C-alpha positions in Angstrom: -11.5 21.8 -10.2 -14.4 20.1 -11.8 -16.2 17.5 -9.6 -15.4 14.5 -11.9 -11.7 15.5 -11.9 -11.7 15.7 -8.1 -13.2 12.2 -7.9 -10.6 10.8 -10.3 -7.6 12.4 -8.5 -8.7 11.5 -5.0 -10.4 8.1 -5.3 -8.9 6.3 -2.3 -8.8 6.6 1.5 -6.1 5.9 4.1 -6.8 2.8 6.2 -5.6 2.0 9.7 -3.7 -1.1 10.8 -5.1 -3.1 13.7 -2.8 -3.3 16.7 -3.0 -4.6 20.2 -2.3 -1.5 22.2 -2.2 2.3 21.8 1.1 3.8 20.8 2.9 6.0 23.3 4.2 9.6 23.1 3.1 13.0 22.0 3.8 12.3 18.4 0.5 10.5 18.2 -3.1 11.9 18.4 -6.1 9.8 19.2 -9.7 9.9 18.0 -12.8 7.9 18.9 -13.3 5.0 16.6 -16.7 5.6 15.0 -19.2 2.9 14.1 -20.6 3.8 10.7 -19.9 4.1 7.0 -16.6 5.6 5.7 -17.2 8.2 3.0 -15.2 10.6 0.9 -17.1 13.9 0.4 -16.4 15.9 -2.8 -17.7 19.4 -3.4 -17.1 21.7 -6.4 -19.1 24.6 -7.8 -22.0 24.1 -5.4 -22.4 20.4 -6.4 -21.3 17.4 -4.2 -20.8 13.7 -4.2 -20.5 11.1 -1.4 -18.6 7.9 -2.2 -17.8 4.9 -0.1 -14.3 3.6 0.5 -15.1 1.0 -2.2 -16.0 3.6 -4.8 -19.8 3.3 -4.6 -21.7 6.6 -5.1 -24.0 6.9 -2.1 -24.9 10.6 -2.6 -28.6 9.9 -2.7 -28.5 8.0 0.6 -27.4 11.0 2.6 -29.4 14.1 1.5 -28.6 16.1 4.6 -24.9 15.5 4.3 -25.0 16.3 0.6 -26.7 19.6 1.3 -24.3 20.5 4.0 -21.3 19.9 1.7 -22.8 22.2 -0.9 -23.1 25.0 1.8 -19.4 24.9 2.8 -17.6 28.2 2.1 -15.3 26.7 -0.5 -14.9 26.5 -4.2 -13.9 22.8 -4.1 -12.8 20.4 -1.5 -12.3 16.7 -0.6 -13.2 15.6 3.0 -12.7 12.2 4.7 -15.5 11.3 7.1 -17.7 8.7 8.8 -21.5 8.8 8.5 -23.1 7.7 11.8 -26.2 7.8 13.9 -25.8 8.6 17.6 -27.8 6.8 20.3 -29.2 8.5 23.4 -25.8 8.3 25.2 -24.0 10.0 22.3 -22.3 6.8 21.0 -22.4 5.9 17.3 -24.5 2.8 16.5 -24.1 0.8 13.3 -27.5 -0.9 13.7 -29.1 2.5 14.2 -27.4 3.8 11.1 -28.8 0.8 9.1 -32.3 1.5 10.4 -32.0 5.1 9.4 -30.9 4.1 5.9 -33.8 1.6 5.5 -36.8 2.4 3.4 -38.8 4.0 6.2 -35.8 5.2 8.2 -35.1 8.7 9.6 -32.2 9.9 7.4 -32.3 13.3 9.1 -30.7 11.6 12.2 -27.5 10.8 10.2 -24.5 13.0 10.9 -20.9 12.8 9.7 -17.8 13.3 11.7 -15.1 14.7 9.4 -11.5 13.9 10.4 -9.4 14.8 7.4 -9.1 17.3 4.6 -7.3 16.2 1.5 -7.9 19.1 -0.8 -9.3 22.6 -0.7 -9.5 25.5 -3.2 -6.8 24.3 -5.5 -4.4 23.1 -2.8 -3.5 19.4 -2.4 -3.1 18.9 1.4 -2.1 15.3 1.5 1.6 15.9 2.0 1.0 18.3 4.9 1.2 17.0 8.5 -2.0 15.7 9.9 -2.3 18.4 12.6 -2.0 21.1 9.9 -4.8 19.5 7.9 -7.0 19.2 10.9 -6.5 22.9 11.8 -7.7 23.9 8.3 -10.6 21.4 8.6 -11.7 22.8 12.0 -11.7 26.3 10.5 -13.8 25.1 7.6 -16.4 23.4 9.8 -17.3 26.3 12.0 -21.1 25.9 12.0 -22.5 24.0 15.0 -25.8 23.4 13.2 -24.3 21.5 10.3 -24.6 17.7 10.2 -20.9 17.8 9.2 -19.1 17.8 12.5 -15.4 18.2 13.2 -13.8 15.0 14.7 -11.8 16.1 17.7 -8.7 14.4 19.1 -6.4 14.1 22.1 -2.7 14.6 21.7 -0.7 11.9 23.6 -2.4 10.0 26.5 -3.3 7.1 24.2 -3.5 4.4 27.0 -5.8 6.7 29.1 -8.1 7.5 26.2 -8.3 3.8 25.2 -9.2 2.8 28.7 -11.9 5.5 28.9 -13.3 4.4 25.5 -13.6 0.8 26.6 -15.1 1.8 30.0 -17.9 3.8 28.3 -18.7 1.0 25.9 -17.1 2.5 22.7 -15.7 0.3 20.0 -12.1 1.7 20.5 -9.9 4.5 19.2 -7.9 5.4 16.1 -4.3 6.6 16.8 -2.6 8.7 14.1 0.9 10.1 13.7 0.5 13.9 14.2 3.1 14.8 11.6 2.3 12.2 9.0 1.0 13.0 5.5 -2.2 11.4 4.1 -1.3 8.1 2.3 -3.9 5.9 0.7 -4.1 2.2 1.5 -3.5 0.5 4.8 -0.8 2.3 6.7 1.1 2.2 10.0 0.8 5.9 10.5 -2.9 5.2 11.4 -3.6 2.5 14.0 -6.8 1.1 15.3 -7.2 -0.4 18.7 -10.4 -2.1 19.5 -12.0 -2.7 22.9 -13.5 -6.0 21.7 -13.0 -8.1 18.6 -15.2 -7.1 15.6 -14.9 -7.4 11.9 -16.6 -8.1 8.6 -17.4 -11.6 7.3 -18.7 -13.1 4.1 -22.2 -14.8 4.5 -22.0 -18.1 2.8 -25.3 -19.6 4.1 -28.0 -19.6 6.6 -30.2 -22.0 8.5 -33.9 -22.0 9.5 -34.9 -21.3 13.1 -35.6 -24.5 15.0 -38.4 -23.0 17.0 -40.4 -19.8 17.4 -41.4 -17.4 14.7 -38.0 -16.0 13.9 -37.2 -16.2 10.1 -33.7 -17.7 10.5 -31.5 -19.6 12.9 -27.9 -18.7 12.1 -25.7 -17.2 9.5 -22.6 -19.2 8.3 -19.6 -17.1 7.9 -16.3 -17.1 6.0 -13.3 -14.9 5.1 -10.7 -15.0 2.4 -7.2 -16.4 2.8 -4.8 -16.9 -0.1 -7.8 -16.4 -2.5 -9.9 -19.2 -0.9 -12.8 -19.1 1.5 -12.1 -20.2 5.1 -15.0 -21.1 7.4 -15.1 -18.8 10.5 -18.1 -20.2 12.4 -21.7 -19.1 12.7 -23.7 -16.3 14.4 -27.2 -16.8 15.7 -27.7 -13.8 17.9 -28.1 -10.0 17.4 -31.1 -10.2 15.1 -34.5 -8.7 15.7 -37.6 -10.4 14.4 -37.8 -7.8 11.6 -34.1 -7.8 10.7 -34.2 -11.6 10.4 -37.2 -11.4 8.0 -35.4 -8.7 6.0 -32.3 -10.8 5.8 -34.1 -13.9 4.5 -35.9 -11.8 1.9 -32.5 -10.3 0.8 -31.0 -13.7 0.5 -33.5 -15.0 -2.0 -31.6 -13.8 -5.1 -28.3 -15.1 -3.8 -29.4 -18.7 -3.2 -27.2 -21.4 -4.8 -27.7 -25.2 -4.9 -24.1 -26.4 -4.7 -22.5 -26.1 -1.2 -20.1 -23.1 -1.0 -18.0 -24.9 1.6 -17.4 -28.7 1.8 -18.0 -30.8 4.9 -14.3 -31.0 5.6 -14.0 -27.2 5.5 -16.9 -26.6 8.0 -15.3 -28.1 11.0 -17.7 -28.3 13.9 -20.8 -28.5 11.8 -22.6 -31.8 12.1 -23.6 -33.7 9.0 -27.4 -33.1 9.5 -26.8 -29.4 10.1 -24.6 -29.1 7.1 -27.2 -30.7 4.8 -29.8 -28.2 6.1 -27.8 -25.1 5.2 -29.2 -22.8 2.6 -26.1 -21.8 0.6 -25.6 -18.3 -0.7 -23.3 -16.8 -3.3 -20.4 -15.4 -1.3 -20.9 -11.7 -2.0 -22.9 -10.4 1.0 -21.0 -9.1 4.0 -22.0 -8.6 7.6 -20.3 -7.2 10.6 -20.0 -9.4 13.7 -18.7 -8.7 17.2 -17.1 -11.6 19.1 -14.8 -12.3 22.0 -11.9 -14.2 20.5 -10.7 -16.7 17.8 -10.7 -20.3 18.9 -7.8 -22.6 18.3 -9.7 -24.2 15.3 -10.1 -20.8 13.7 -13.7 -20.0 14.6 -15.2 -16.9 16.4 -16.4 -17.3 20.0 -19.5 -15.7 21.3 -20.5 -13.8 18.1 -23.2 -11.3 17.7 -24.6 -9.9 14.4 -24.3 -6.2 14.1 -25.6 -5.6 10.5 -24.9 -6.0 6.8 -22.0 -4.1 5.3 -22.6 -2.8 1.8 -19.6 -0.5 1.5 -16.9 -3.2 1.0 -16.2 -6.2 -1.3 -15.9 -9.8 -0.3 -12.3 -9.9 -1.6 -11.4 -7.4 1.1 -12.6 -9.6 4.0 -9.7 -11.3 5.8 -9.1 -12.6 9.3 -8.1 -9.6 11.3 -5.4 -10.2 13.9 -4.0 -7.3 15.9 -0.3 -6.8 15.3 2.1 -5.7 18.1 2.3 -1.9 18.3 5.6 -1.2 16.7 6.5 1.6 19.1 6.4 -1.0 21.9 8.9 -3.3 20.1 10.5 -4.4 16.9 8.9 -5.4 13.6 9.5 -9.0 12.6 9.4 -10.0 8.9 10.4 -13.4 7.6 12.1 -14.0 11.0 14.2 -10.9 10.7 13.8 -8.3 13.5 13.7 -4.7 12.3 14.6 -2.4 15.2 13.3 1.2 15.5 10.6 0.6 12.8 9.1 4.0 13.4 12.3 5.9 12.7 11.6 8.3 9.9 14.0 7.8 7.0 12.5 10.4 4.7 10.7 13.5 6.0 9.2 14.1 2.6 6.4 11.4 2.4 7.1 10.5 6.1 8.6 7.1 5.1 9.7 5.0 8.1 12.2 2.2 8.4 9.4 -0.2 9.1 7.6 0.8 5.9 10.8 0.4 3.9 11.2 -3.1 5.3 7.6 -4.0 4.5 8.1 -2.6 1.0 11.1 -4.8 0.3 9.2 -7.8 1.7 6.3 -6.9 -0.5 8.4 -6.9 -3.7 10.8 -9.7 -2.8 9.6 -12.0 -5.5 10.5 -9.4 -8.2 13.6 -7.8 -6.7 15.4 -11.0 -5.6 16.0 -12.4 -9.1 17.8 -9.1 -9.8 20.2 -9.3 -6.8 20.5 -12.8 -5.4 24.0 -14.3 -5.8 25.4 -11.1 -7.3 28.1 -8.9 -5.8 26.2 -5.9 -4.5 27.0 -2.4 -3.4 24.8 -0.9 -0.7 23.9 2.8 -0.1 23.4 2.9 3.7 21.7 5.8 5.5 21.6 4.6 9.1 20.1 8.0 10.3 17.8 8.4 7.3 17.9 9.7 3.7 18.2 13.3 4.9 21.3 12.6 6.9 24.8 11.2 6.0 24.8 8.2 3.7 27.7 6.0 2.4 28.4 3.2 0.0 29.5 -0.2 1.2 30.5 -3.2 -0.9 33.1 -4.9 1.4 32.4 -6.8 4.6 32.3 -4.9 7.8 30.7 -4.7 11.2 27.0 -5.0 11.8 26.3 -7.5 9.0 23.4 -9.9 9.5 23.9 -13.6 9.4 22.3 -13.9 5.9 24.5 -11.2 4.3 27.3 -13.3 2.7 30.8 -12.5 1.6 32.3 -13.4 -1.8 36.0 -13.5 -2.5 37.5 -13.3 -6.0 40.8 -12.3 -7.7 41.3 -9.8 -10.5 44.7 -8.7 -11.9 46.6 -10.5 -9.2 44.6 -8.9 -6.3 42.1 -10.5 -4.0 38.8 -8.7 -3.4 35.9 -9.4 -1.0 32.4 -8.3 -1.7 28.9 -8.7 -0.3 26.0 -10.7 -1.7 22.7 -12.2 -0.5 20.9 -15.5 -1.2 17.3 -14.8 -0.1 14.7 -12.5 1.5 16.3 -12.8 4.9 19.4 -11.2 3.6 17.4 -8.5 1.9 15.7 -7.6 5.1 19.0 -7.7 7.1 20.2 -5.0 4.7 17.3 -2.8 5.6 17.9 -3.5 9.3 21.5 -2.2 8.9 20.3 1.0 7.3 20.6 0.0 3.7 18.4 1.9 1.3 19.7 1.4 -2.3 20.8 -1.9 -3.9 23.4 -1.8 -6.7 24.2 -5.3 -8.1 26.8 -6.4 -10.6 25.7 -7.5 -14.0 27.1 -11.0 -13.3 26.6 -13.7 -10.7 29.2 -14.9 -8.2 29.4 -18.3 -9.9 30.1 -16.7 -13.3 31.7 -13.4 -12.3 33.6 -12.9 -15.6 30.5 -13.3 -17.8 27.8 -10.6 -17.5 24.2 -11.6 -18.2 22.9 -8.1 -18.8 24.0 -5.0 -20.7 22.9 -1.6 -19.3 22.7 1.8 -20.9 22.2 4.6 -18.4 20.7 7.7 -20.1 21.7 10.5 -17.8 20.4 14.0 -18.9 22.0 17.3 -18.0 19.8 19.4 -15.7 18.5 21.6 -18.5 17.4 18.7 -20.8 13.6 18.3 -20.9 12.2 14.9 -19.9 10.5 14.6 -23.3 13.9 14.6 -24.9 15.1 11.8 -22.6 12.1 9.8 -23.6 12.9 10.2 -27.3 16.5 9.1 -26.6 15.3 5.9 -24.9 13.1 5.2 -28.0 16.1 5.9 -30.3 18.3 3.5 -28.3 15.5 0.8 -28.3 15.2 1.0 -32.1 18.9 0.8 -32.7 19.1 -2.3 -30.5 16.2 -3.8 -32.4 18.0 -3.3 -35.7 20.8 -5.3 -34.3 18.4 -8.1 -33.3 18.3 -7.2 -29.6 15.3 -6.8 -27.4 15.5 -4.3 -24.5 13.6 -3.4 -21.4 13.0 0.0 -19.8 13.4 1.3 -16.2 12.8 4.5 -14.4 15.9 4.9 -12.2 14.1 6.8 -9.4 16.5 9.6 -10.1 16.6 11.8 -13.2 17.6 9.2 -15.8 16.3 6.0 -17.6 18.0 2.7 -18.0 17.7 0.5 -21.1 18.7 -3.1 -20.4 19.4 -6.1 -22.7 19.5 -9.6 -21.3 22.5 -11.6 -22.3 23.3 -15.3 -22.5 26.3 -14.9 -20.2 28.8 -16.2 -22.8 30.8 -13.0 -23.5 33.3 -11.5 -21.1 33.1 -8.0 -19.7 35.5 -6.4 -22.3 33.4 -7.6 -25.2 30.1 -6.4 -23.7 31.6 -3.0 -22.9 33.1 -2.7 -26.3 29.8 -3.4 -28.0 27.9 -1.0 -25.7 30.5 1.7 -26.3 30.3 1.4 -30.1 26.6 1.7 -30.0 26.9 4.8 -27.8 29.4 6.4 -30.1 27.1 5.5 -33.0 24.3 7.6 -31.4 26.7 10.5 -30.7 27.9 10.5 -34.3 24.3 10.5 -35.5 23.0 13.3 -33.2 26.1 15.1 -31.7 24.0 18.0 -30.5 21.9 15.7 -28.3 24.2 13.0 -27.1 27.6 12.6 -25.4 29.4 9.3 -24.5 32.3 10.7 -22.4 32.4 11.2 -18.7 33.5 14.8 -18.8 30.8 16.8 -17.0 32.0 20.0 -18.5 30.9 18.8 -22.0 27.5 17.6 -21.0 25.6 20.9 -21.0 22.3 20.5 -22.9 23.1 16.8 -23.7 22.2 13.3 -22.6 25.1 11.2 -21.4 24.9 7.7 -22.8 26.6 5.9 -19.9 27.8 2.5 -21.1 30.5 2.3 -18.4 28.0 0.3 -16.3 29.2 -2.7 -18.4 32.6 -3.1 -16.7 34.2 -5.3 -14.2 33.2 -4.2 -10.6 30.7 -1.7 -12.1 27.1 -1.7 -10.7 23.7 -0.3 -11.6 20.7 0.3 -9.3 18.4 -2.8 -9.1 14.9 -2.9 -10.4 12.5 -2.2 -7.5 15.3 -0.7 -5.4 14.3 2.3 -3.3 16.5 5.4 -3.9 18.0 7.5 -1.1 16.3 10.6 -2.3 13.6 12.8 -0.8 10.3 10.9 -0.7 12.1 7.5 -1.3 11.3 7.1 -5.0 11.7 3.6 -6.6 13.7 2.4 -9.6 10.8 0.8 -11.4 10.8 -1.3 -14.6 8.0 -0.3 -16.9 6.6 -1.5 -20.2 7.7 0.4 -23.3 4.1 1.3 -23.9 4.1 3.3 -20.6 6.9 5.6 -21.8 4.5 7.9 -23.7 2.7 9.0 -20.5 5.6 9.0 -18.2 6.1 12.3 -16.4 9.5 11.8 -14.7 11.9 9.0 -13.8 11.3 9.5 -10.1 7.5 9.6 -10.0 6.9 6.2 -8.4 6.9 5.8 -4.6 7.0 2.6 -2.6 3.2 2.9 -2.1 2.7 3.3 -5.8 4.7 0.2 -6.6 2.9 -2.0 -4.0 -0.4 -0.8 -5.3 0.7 -1.5 -8.9 1.8 -5.0 -7.9 -1.7 -5.7 -6.6 -3.5 -4.4 -9.6 -1.1 -5.6 -12.3 0.0 -9.2 -12.1 3.7 -9.1 -12.6 5.2 -12.6 -13.2 8.5 -13.1 -11.3 10.1 -14.1 -14.7 9.9 -10.4 -15.7 12.4 -9.5 -13.0 15.2 -10.3 -15.4 14.5 -8.7 -18.8 13.7 -11.2 -21.6 16.4 -11.4 -24.2 
């Protein structure tokens, strides 16, 4: 594969979640936490690139590593590694690495510990279990003379390894699920446990030294919270005379006149001290070690470790170790999720905890689809790969925030489930719920649907491109009738086309209109469409299922996870995206969360605009 193509297809790294203790059990392996720069190494056709986790090309900064990549016995590959410099005791030193990368530094002293292999010779390894990837990696890195070194591990014995790491002065360990695939972004299948507190901060200003010949007195630090800067304290130790002079020289082009933080925001800084701060544009990052956070949100006993140039200021947040999930439950919005590490899909290695975090992450978009509507749940208590069942009536095991709704139809009384908020949504996950299928009407207007849904369901032999054409056909027919529609991948094999309604017509009228439009399409192109439920007649055709528009009928909710291998998501997309869509089940929970961060989706879009 060409080098540029490799870089486009494998642009991101997996990140570890900070926790307070090592996980237990032989399902975890543990590696030494290295103190350097994270890099992705790409090699193809004897040419290589080294790119930081933030996408910066640092190939020229590591000539020895670049040369070693090009000598690997592969056609093409993608390796995940950490570039470090080892001190006399064999420990990685971030300050030594910075010295080596300086203008007159010894770059030959830089080595890289490689701990993952994402791709090799035409094979994508990311879905393979970690242990299998590491076995292939160890085979690849056979040479003892290469600066590319295999990162070893210990299987199980996390507490013992962590204690030994702290005893010998290491930063900590990284614990990884041995059978997990490689998943970009911050994941719980990789955990980091630190011996002492240490993280990146944004430098917002500095002060002059009060005495002596040192070039600066202290750095004033901040981090991001809810998009705003928060003062974290100052650091005045850890500099050498030379590094202090280098920092002040570096700061010259980032000086600003206006204070970056106000007096009220810099709690603990006296008025005279605040007035003497040289303010800086908040873009430079440094790494600082410290003992703890104080009650007023400042770091205690900090020490400067060095500048960080491989990350953005927007990524700098206050790091607080989370409880290790294997030692207890996961709590989200006050709801306790038990057995969060239980795997609910072997493909993709999706856990119950990750499912809960996904639904919490998309709550603002999914809740308008399901709140105060009768809802049917597909529950899979033992996971997607085991027995699942639908539930729409009350039963045992319901959380306090899963409500019941009673109504009458044709002289009979029925009782259904519904939820009112995020707590109810998470309680559904806790009880093993995977899929959410709401009615097209709310409990306070149960006889008046506010959406009309067409489910385009292709026979197995129908190509996806034909399904896309059918969706466009339906969209245009609706437009000719003055109706706007929205599009959704169902997370299965079909597509949904939805029209928002005013909620003034009853079910029978909505179903009749939808049925007439479906029959219109069948009459126009009988060789492509069918509008009857008979599976025997569907061969080679697309079933235009308008029966979703009926009393008690449901349809999968936008943003609902599906109980299918890999846990795909039913995702609403823009009509412009249909052209490049590859399948209706191509989006995973991780894709959707990443999409939500990169594309601002207003909550109002949760219900299609009519």
